[in-house]
N, CA, C and O atoms as CSV, one atom per row, in Angstrom:
chain,resi,resn,atom,element,x,y,z
A,1,UNK,N,N,128.847,70.657,187.231
A,1,UNK,CA,C,127.681,70.056,187.835
A,1,UNK,C,C,127.247,68.793,187.101
A,1,UNK,O,O,126.686,67.886,187.716
A,2,UNK,N,N,127.490,68.722,185.837
A,2,UNK,CA,C,127.067,67.529,185.108
A,2,UNK,C,C,127.860,66.305,185.521
A,2,UNK,O,O,127.339,65.191,185.479
A,3,UNK,N,N,129.109,66.491,185.918
A,3,UNK,CA,C,129.885,65.320,186.339
A,3,UNK,C,C,129.366,64.767,187.664
A,3,UNK,O,O,129.344,63.551,187.853
A,4,UNK,N,N,128.949,65.637,188.582
A,4,UNK,CA,C,128.409,65.139,189.845
A,4,UNK,C,C,127.053,64.480,189.636
A,4,UNK,O,O,126.734,63.500,190.310
A,5,UNK,N,N,126.253,64.999,188.715
A,5,UNK,CA,C,124.967,64.371,188.418
A,5,UNK,C,C,125.179,63.016,187.766
A,5,UNK,O,O,124.457,62.063,188.057
A,6,UNK,N,N,126.166,62.926,186.885
A,6,UNK,CA,C,126.455,61.652,186.234
A,6,UNK,C,C,126.984,60.653,187.247
A,6,UNK,O,O,126.632,59.475,187.187
A,7,UNK,N,N,127.808,61.087,188.160
A,7,UNK,CA,C,128.319,60.203,189.204
A,7,UNK,C,C,127.185,59.729,190.101
A,7,UNK,O,O,127.149,58.561,190.487
A,8,UNK,N,N,126.267,60.615,190.435
A,8,UNK,CA,C,125.129,60.219,191.270
A,8,UNK,C,C,124.267,59.191,190.551
A,8,UNK,O,O,123.758,58.264,191.179
A,9,UNK,N,N,124.099,59.345,189.240
A,9,UNK,CA,C,123.327,58.367,188.471
A,9,UNK,C,C,124.025,57.015,188.466
A,9,UNK,O,O,123.375,55.978,188.598
A,10,UNK,N,N,125.341,57.021,188.313
A,10,UNK,CA,C,126.084,55.757,188.318
A,10,UNK,C,C,126.005,55.086,189.675
A,10,UNK,O,O,125.840,53.868,189.747
A,11,UNK,N,N,126.116,55.839,190.740
A,11,UNK,CA,C,126.034,55.278,192.084
A,11,UNK,C,C,124.635,54.712,192.307
A,11,UNK,O,O,124.476,53.646,192.902
A,12,UNK,N,N,123.639,55.421,191.834
A,12,UNK,CA,C,122.260,54.974,192.014
A,12,UNK,C,C,121.990,53.688,191.243
A,12,UNK,O,O,121.248,52.835,191.729
A,13,UNK,N,N,122.565,53.523,190.064
A,13,UNK,CA,C,122.285,52.327,189.277
A,13,UNK,C,C,123.056,51.116,189.782
A,13,UNK,O,O,122.704,49.987,189.439
A,14,UNK,N,N,124.098,51.314,190.586
A,14,UNK,CA,C,124.891,50.184,191.061
A,14,UNK,C,C,124.464,49.687,192.427
A,14,UNK,O,O,125.183,48.894,193.034
A,15,UNK,N,N,123.326,50.122,192.932
A,15,UNK,CA,C,122.923,49.718,194.270
A,15,UNK,C,C,122.401,48.286,194.323
A,15,UNK,O,O,122.353,47.695,195.402
A,16,UNK,N,N,122.011,47.718,193.194
A,16,UNK,CA,C,121.519,46.353,193.173
A,16,UNK,C,C,120.040,46.236,193.463
A,16,UNK,O,O,119.525,45.127,193.607
A,17,UNK,N,N,119.347,47.356,193.552
A,17,UNK,CA,C,117.908,47.333,193.797
A,17,UNK,C,C,117.137,46.980,192.533
A,17,UNK,O,O,117.726,46.823,191.464
A,18,UNK,N,N,115.817,46.856,192.657
A,18,UNK,CA,C,115.009,46.518,191.483
A,18,UNK,C,C,114.994,47.652,190.470
A,18,UNK,O,O,115.129,48.822,190.830
A,19,UNK,N,N,114.831,47.300,189.216
A,19,UNK,CA,C,114.745,48.296,188.160
A,19,UNK,C,C,113.400,48.994,188.211
A,19,UNK,O,O,112.467,48.525,188.863
A,20,UNK,N,N,113.309,50.111,187.524
A,20,UNK,CA,C,112.050,50.843,187.461
A,20,UNK,C,C,111.015,50.085,186.641
A,20,UNK,O,O,109.818,50.323,186.801
A,21,UNK,N,N,111.448,49.174,185.762
A,21,UNK,CA,C,110.529,48.447,184.894
A,21,UNK,C,C,109.824,47.313,185.623
A,21,UNK,O,O,108.904,46.715,185.064
A,22,UNK,N,N,110.217,46.999,186.839
A,22,UNK,CA,C,109.648,45.842,187.529
A,22,UNK,C,C,108.422,46.206,188.373
A,22,UNK,O,O,108.038,45.441,189.258
A,23,UNK,N,N,107.808,47.354,188.113
A,23,UNK,CA,C,106.639,47.752,188.907
A,23,UNK,C,C,105.488,46.774,188.736
A,23,UNK,O,O,104.786,46.478,189.704
A,24,UNK,N,N,105.278,46.267,187.528
A,24,UNK,CA,C,104.194,45.313,187.300
A,24,UNK,C,C,104.445,44.035,188.092
A,24,UNK,O,O,103.529,43.499,188.715
A,25,UNK,N,N,105.666,43.554,188.070
A,25,UNK,CA,C,106.005,42.346,188.823
A,25,UNK,C,C,105.798,42.558,190.322
A,25,UNK,O,O,105.287,41.674,191.010
A,26,UNK,N,N,106.188,43.715,190.823
A,26,UNK,CA,C,106.001,44.008,192.242
A,26,UNK,C,C,104.530,44.034,192.611
A,26,UNK,O,O,104.154,43.532,193.670
A,27,UNK,N,N,103.692,44.605,191.763
A,27,UNK,CA,C,102.255,44.651,192.052
A,27,UNK,C,C,101.652,43.253,192.037
A,27,UNK,O,O,100.838,42.916,192.897
A,28,UNK,N,N,102.046,42.446,191.070
A,28,UNK,CA,C,101.506,41.082,190.981
A,28,UNK,C,C,101.930,40.272,192.200
A,28,UNK,O,O,101.112,39.572,192.797
A,29,UNK,N,N,103.193,40.362,192.568
A,29,UNK,CA,C,103.655,39.624,193.743
A,29,UNK,C,C,103.011,40.143,195.033
A,29,UNK,O,O,102.706,39.364,195.936
A,30,UNK,N,N,102.811,41.438,195.113
A,30,UNK,CA,C,102.168,42.010,196.291
A,30,UNK,C,C,100.736,41.533,196.447
A,30,UNK,O,O,100.322,41.151,197.542
A,31,UNK,N,N,99.975,41.553,195.357
A,31,UNK,CA,C,98.592,41.094,195.434
A,31,UNK,C,C,98.511,39.596,195.667
A,31,UNK,O,O,97.585,39.120,196.324
A,32,UNK,N,N,99.476,38.845,195.133
A,32,UNK,CA,C,99.513,37.403,195.400
A,32,UNK,C,C,99.730,37.156,196.885
A,32,UNK,O,O,99.098,36.276,197.471
A,33,UNK,N,N,100.614,37.923,197.489
A,33,UNK,CA,C,100.848,37.794,198.921
A,33,UNK,C,C,99.591,38.131,199.724
A,33,UNK,O,O,99.283,37.457,200.707
A,34,UNK,N,N,98.873,39.161,199.313
A,34,UNK,CA,C,97.642,39.540,200.000
A,34,UNK,C,C,96.613,38.421,199.917
A,34,UNK,O,O,95.969,38.095,200.915
A,35,UNK,N,N,96.453,37.833,198.743
A,35,UNK,CA,C,95.473,36.758,198.559
A,35,UNK,C,C,95.857,35.529,199.376
A,35,UNK,O,O,95.000,34.913,200.009
A,36,UNK,N,N,97.131,35.172,199.366
A,36,UNK,CA,C,97.582,34.006,200.136
A,36,UNK,C,C,97.382,34.254,201.631
A,36,UNK,O,O,96.969,33.349,202.357
A,37,UNK,N,N,97.666,35.451,202.090
A,37,UNK,CA,C,97.463,35.768,203.496
A,37,UNK,C,C,95.982,35.700,203.862
A,37,UNK,O,O,95.626,35.193,204.925
A,38,UNK,N,N,95.118,36.211,202.981
A,38,UNK,CA,C,93.675,36.149,203.243
A,38,UNK,C,C,93.188,34.706,203.279
A,38,UNK,O,O,92.352,34.355,204.113
A,39,UNK,N,N,93.699,33.871,202.388
A,39,UNK,CA,C,93.314,32.455,202.395
A,39,UNK,C,C,93.774,31.770,203.688
A,39,UNK,O,O,93.044,30.960,204.259
A,40,UNK,N,N,94.968,32.094,204.137
A,40,UNK,CA,C,95.495,31.519,205.373
A,40,UNK,C,C,94.643,31.931,206.569
A,40,UNK,O,O,94.312,31.108,207.423
A,41,UNK,N,N,94.293,33.213,206.619
A,41,UNK,CA,C,93.495,33.714,207.742
A,41,UNK,C,C,92.120,33.036,207.771
A,41,UNK,O,O,91.630,32.674,208.840
A,42,UNK,N,N,91.507,32.866,206.612
A,42,UNK,CA,C,90.181,32.226,206.591
A,42,UNK,C,C,90.280,30.747,206.900
A,42,UNK,O,O,89.366,30.195,207.512
A,43,UNK,N,N,91.342,30.091,206.505
A,43,UNK,CA,C,91.504,28.659,206.805
A,43,UNK,C,C,91.719,28.437,208.298
A,43,UNK,O,O,91.216,27.465,208.862
A,44,UNK,N,N,92.454,29.325,208.931
A,44,UNK,CA,C,92.698,29.209,210.371
A,44,UNK,C,C,91.415,29.507,211.134
A,44,UNK,O,O,91.197,28.965,212.218
A,45,UNK,N,N,90.569,30.359,210.580
A,45,UNK,CA,C,89.301,30.681,211.221
A,45,UNK,C,C,89.337,31.978,212.009
A,45,UNK,O,O,88.531,32.177,212.919
A,46,UNK,N,N,90.242,32.839,211.675
A,46,UNK,CA,C,90.328,34.120,212.397
A,46,UNK,C,C,89.262,35.102,211.947
A,46,UNK,O,O,89.022,36.105,212.618
A,47,UNK,N,N,88.625,34.829,210.830
A,47,UNK,CA,C,87.538,35.712,210.353
A,47,UNK,C,C,86.240,34.928,210.412
A,47,UNK,O,O,85.184,35.455,210.062
């Protein structure tokens, strides 16, 4: 069973997705997107 778990870990790490350590970066970019969208909406006059 340990070999299949190790293989699953290797397959999971080779997917090319973001690392687990990038959560802070994702939150900062997400909130930046929210702020930019809110600024755009207010500039257009939808609110």
